[in-house]
Every structure is written in structure tokens, then in C-alpha cells.
C-alpha positions as CSV (number, residue, x, y, z in Angstrom):
1,C,-23.9,-23.9,-245.5
2,W,-24.1,-24.1,-241.6
3,V,-27.6,-25.5,-241.7
4,C,-26.2,-28.5,-243.5
5,L,-24.0,-29.4,-240.6
6,G,-27.2,-30.2,-238.4
7,V,-28.2,-33.7,-237.2
8,V,-31.8,-34.7,-237.9
9,L,-33.5,-36.2,-234.8
10,S,-36.0,-39.1,-235.1
11,L,-38.8,-36.6,-235.1
12,G,-37.4,-34.9,-238.2
13,I,-36.1,-31.8,-236.5
14,R,-32.7,-30.6,-237.2
15,I,-30.3,-29.3,-234.5
16,I,-26.8,-27.8,-235.1
17,V,-23.9,-29.7,-233.7
18,D,-20.9,-28.4,-235.7
19,G,-18.9,-25.2,-235.2
20,L,-19.4,-23.4,-231.9
21,W,-22.0,-25.7,-230.9
22,S,-19.7,-28.5,-230.9
23,Y,-18.2,-26.7,-227.6
24,V,-21.1,-25.2,-225.9
25,R,-24.8,-25.6,-226.5
26,Y,-25.8,-21.9,-226.5
27,P,-22.8,-19.8,-227.9
28,N,-25.3,-17.0,-228.9
29,Y,-25.7,-16.3,-225.2
30,I,-22.1,-15.9,-224.7
31,G,-22.2,-13.1,-227.3
32,T,-25.2,-11.5,-225.5
33,I,-23.3,-11.5,-222.3
34,I,-20.0,-10.2,-223.8
35,V,-22.0,-7.2,-225.5
36,H,-23.7,-6.3,-222.2
37,L,-20.3,-6.4,-220.5
38,A,-18.8,-4.2,-223.1
39,L,-21.7,-1.7,-222.6
40,I,-20.6,-0.8,-219.0
41,M,-17.0,-0.6,-219.8
42,P,-16.9,3.1,-220.7
43,I,-18.8,3.9,-217.5
44,I,-16.3,2.2,-215.2
45,E,-12.9,4.1,-214.9
46,P,-9.8,2.5,-213.5
47,N,-9.8,4.5,-210.2
48,L,-11.9,3.1,-207.1
49,G,-13.8,6.5,-206.6
50,S,-15.6,6.1,-209.8
51,L,-16.5,2.5,-208.9
52,Q,-18.0,3.5,-205.7
53,A,-20.2,6.1,-207.7
54,S,-21.3,3.7,-210.4
55,W,-21.7,0.3,-208.6
56,P,-25.4,-0.1,-209.4
57,V,-24.4,-0.3,-213.2
58,L,-22.6,-3.5,-212.4
59,F,-26.1,-5.1,-211.8
60,Y,-27.0,-4.6,-215.6
61,P,-24.6,-7.5,-216.8
62,L,-25.1,-9.6,-213.9
63,Y,-28.9,-9.6,-214.6
64,Y,-28.2,-10.9,-218.0
65,I,-25.7,-13.6,-216.7
66,I,-28.3,-14.9,-214.1
67,T,-31.1,-14.8,-216.7
68,L,-29.5,-16.5,-219.5
69,S,-27.8,-19.1,-217.3
70,H,-31.3,-19.9,-216.0
71,K,-32.7,-20.0,-219.5
72,C,-29.9,-22.5,-220.6
73,V,-30.9,-24.9,-218.0
74,R,-34.6,-24.4,-218.5
75,I,-34.2,-25.0,-222.4
76,S,-32.0,-27.9,-221.9
77,T,-34.5,-29.6,-219.5
78,Y,-37.3,-28.9,-222.0
79,S,-35.5,-30.2,-224.9
80,R,-34.5,-33.4,-223.1
81,L,-38.1,-33.9,-222.1
82,Q,-39.3,-33.3,-225.5
83,Y,-36.6,-35.3,-227.7
84,G,-35.8,-37.8,-225.3
85,Y,-32.6,-40.0,-225.6
86,A,-31.9,-38.4,-229.0
87,W,-31.2,-35.1,-227.4
88,D,-28.4,-36.6,-225.3
89,R,-27.0,-39.0,-228.0
90,Q,-26.8,-36.5,-230.8
91,Y,-25.6,-33.6,-228.8
92,I,-21.9,-34.1,-228.3
93,T,-21.3,-31.3,-225.8
94,K,-22.8,-31.4,-222.3
95,W,-21.8,-27.9,-221.5
96,N,-24.3,-24.9,-221.7
97,L,-22.3,-21.8,-221.7
98,I,-18.6,-22.2,-220.5
99,P,-16.7,-25.5,-221.6
100,K,-15.9,-27.7,-218.5
101,I,-17.6,-25.3,-216.0
102,F,-21.2,-24.8,-216.7
């Protein structure tokens, strides 16, 4: 039961700190970014001529990468303000999306 692996904060709220959440705080956002990258893969062909014709499609995953990165920062800041010291103490990982990078 993955819900049982959570830690209860002082306010009685449970957060997950095991599994993928022990490496990054938002692993579900990584999955969303991978899905959006995979959606444009059939459009891009290996030759450069097709890349020149379909370069606007590259903005699609770039939009999600920027949006979800900003959302990670916003949610982490909000949670730190709401839960205080318990948020930093109980959350082992300090990385939002990519370990040791962001």
C-alpha cells in the first residue's frame, strides 16, 4: 500500500516520501513531459528538411517543460509556507524534477 509509506506532518496531513518521491518531489510531472515528447516523435523525421518544416511542433513539449517547471517551484514555495519546517524536515529530497539538477 503506497499510501502507508507516507509521513504524517504535524497538521495531520500525509505526504508520500518513499518510492519515486524519494528521488524527486514531482515524478508525475516527469511522466507528463515524457508523454508530450513522445507525441511529437512521429512528426520529426531524421532528415533536416522535415525539421525545418515542422519546427513549430517543438514548442508543444517546450511549453509543458516550462509550465510544469514553474508549477513545481510554485507548489514547493506554497507548501513550505503552509507546512513550515515540517515540509523541509520530512521531505528527504530537495530536487523538484531532475535529481541533482533541478
